[in-house]
C-alpha positions, 0 to 999 in steps of 0.5 A: 557239282550235281547234288548227290543222293544215296537212298536205300531205295530208288524208284524209277517211274511214278505210275501206280506201281512206282508210287505205291512201291515208294509209299509202302517203302516210306511207310516201312521206314525205308529211305526212298527217292522216286524219280518221275519225268512228268506228273506222279500218277503215270499213264493210268492216272494222267492219260489212261485208266482214270481219264478214259473212265471219266469220259466213258461215264460222261458218254453214258450220262449223255446217252441216258439223256435221250430217255428210255421208251422201255422205262416210259421216260421221254425227254423233250429236246436233244441234249447238248454236249460241250466237250471242252467242259467235259474234258475240263471236268475230266482234267479236274478229276485227274488233278485231284488224284495226282495231287493226292498221290503227291500228298501221300508220298510226302506223308510217307517221307518219300523224296520226289525228284522230277526229271528224266533219269539216265542210268550209267549202271544198275544202281546209279543214275543222273536226273536232269531237273530244272534246278540242275542234275541230281546224281542218285546211287541206291542199294535197291532200284525198282524199275517201274518205267511203264509203257507207251502206245504202239504206232503202225509203221504205215500210220505214224502218230501226227496230225489227224492220226492220234493215240488214246492220249490225244483222244482223251483231250480233244477240244471238240467232238470229231464228226467221223472217228475211225478206230484202228484196233478192236482191243479193249482200248479201241472199243472202250473209246470208240463206244464212248465217242459213239454215245457222244455223237460221233460216227464211228468205224472200227478196223481190226486185223483179226477176224473178230473183236477183242481177240484175246477173249472167246466169242461167247464173251464178246458176242454181247459187245458185238451185238451192241456195236451192230445195233448202235450203228458202229461200222466194223471191218474185221480181217482188215489191214491198214496200208496208210493214208491216201492222197486225200488223207483218207485211211486206206484199208485192204479187206476181203471184199476189196480196198476201202478209203475211209474219210475221218476227222480223227484216226485213233490208233489202238493196236497195243502198248509196249514197255518203255525200255529206251532212253533211260539206260536199261541197256547199261544194266545187264538185265535179262530180257524176255522178248521186249520185257524185263525178265523177273521171278515171282518176287520181281527180282531181275538178274541183277542183285538189288534191281527189281522190275514191276508193272508193264516192264515185266509183261502181260497183263499190262494192268495198273492193279498188277503193277500196284500189287507188285510195287507194294510186294517189292517194298515189303520184301526189301523191308524184310517181309516174305512175299511173292506174286501170284498172277492167277488172281489178277482180274481184267475189265473191259469197259465196253457196252456191255462190260466184260470181266475176266479172272483166271483161265478161260475155258480153252485155257483150263481145258489145256491145263487140267484133265477134266473141266466143268463150265457153268453159266448163269444168264442175266436174263434170269437175274432180278437185279439185271432185269431192273438195270435193263441188262437182262436182254443183253445176252450177258452172263456169269461163267465159272470154269472149274476142275471137275475132279475137286471143284477148284475154281480155275476162272470166272468171267462175266459180261453185262451192264455194270459187271465191272463191280463184280471184279473184286469178288471174282479175284478174291475167289481165285486168290483164296483158292475157292471151290464151287461149294465156297461160292455156292454157299456164300449168301449173296445179297438180294437183289444184286448182280453178285447173286449170279456168281452163286447161281453159276456155282450151283449150276456147276454143282448140278443143282441150279435154282433159278434156271 
C-alpha cells in the first residue's frame, strides 16, 4: 500500500513560486507538502537565472582582464580561461542556494516529497519516489510546475543543438557559437560567450533584436554587438541542418550555411502542462496557460496556479510574489496580485530594465502621455563607470494630466540595480513629483531617475 498524506496544502513544483508558497504557508502554521521531481530551486535557481548570471559575471571579469586603454590600465599577456573551473564555481553557487532553500523548507516544517507527481483529479496525486509511491490528497493545491524551453520543429534539441540548460554546463568553450533567437536569453548568453572568446553569430526571425522592446531601448545593445564583432542575421528563418551539420538559414539576401560547434536555440519557453495530469483537473485555460484571477484562483475551488503556468511575464520574482500571496490567502489574509509593478531585466551589454508601460503601450491606454528621458552621458556616476558613452538613459512615461507614472525604463551599464526603485515607484502609485522630490544619493545611477522626473515636470537641472 502506498503511503498516504493528507496535508491542508499541496504544492506542485519547487521553483521560486512553489518553494516560497510552501515556506510562507509553513510559517503561517499551515500543514504543507511540497512535491518536486528534481532539486528544489526550479529552473531559475538550478538551470536558469542564477547559473546564467554567474556565467555572465565570470565573462565580465574575464573581459575586464584585457585592461582598459581609456583608464590607463595595461595587462601584459592574455588572460587564460578554464571553463571547467568556471562551471564548477557556478555549480557551487547553485548547490549552496539549493541547500539553503531545503533548509528553509525544513525550518518551516514543510515536508518535501521528491518524485514525479501524477494527478488523478484536482485534489489528489500519486508521487513516484525512490522509496515507493506516495498518495497525497489536499484541501488546497498550488500548481507551480514552471516552464520548459521550446525547440524548433526543424531543429530539435540533441547533439550540437542545445538549449540554455546545456549551454550553462558546457565542459569547454565552443570556438563557434550560433544563437537562434535574439530575445533576452539568447543575447545574454551570446554576449557572455563572446566575452569569453567564442565567435558568436545570432539569427533572429524578427527584423530587430529584443523584439518586445522599442528600438530606443535596444539601440545601445545593438551598438555593442556590432562593435564586439557579433554577426547578426535579422529577418532570418532557420530551416534546419544541412548534410554537413551546418545551420541552414534563409535571409533576404539569400540562403546561408553557418558552421558551428554548438547551436544554442533560445526561441522561447512554454508552460509545463503535460505529463502530470493537468487534463484531469477540469481547469479553464487561456491559450497555453492556466487561467486564473487576480488572486491566482483557478476555475476549480481550492486549486491555485502561479508563475510560468499562468502567463507572461515568465519571471521568477512574479512567481515568488504570487506564491507568497496564495499562501497568505489560504491562511485567511486579504491579498491580490497587481502585475503593474513587475519589473524585467535584460542582462545584456549594456543592461536593460523595464517596469510598467512602454511609451506606445501608455499612449494606447491613456489620453495624454508625457515621456521624459535623462541620458547617462550627463550622469557623473555613469561617466565614472565608463557608461556615459553607451547611449544609455533613464526614461519615465507618465500621464500628462496628473503626472501619474505609468512606466519607467533604463538602459546602461549596471542599471539592473535600479529595478527595485522602478518597481517601487509603480507599486506606490508614484507621480512625477514623488520621484523628482526624492533626494537621491550623489553620485549614483539612481540620480538619473530623479532627473528624468524633473524633465517630465518641465524643469530639468542637469541637461
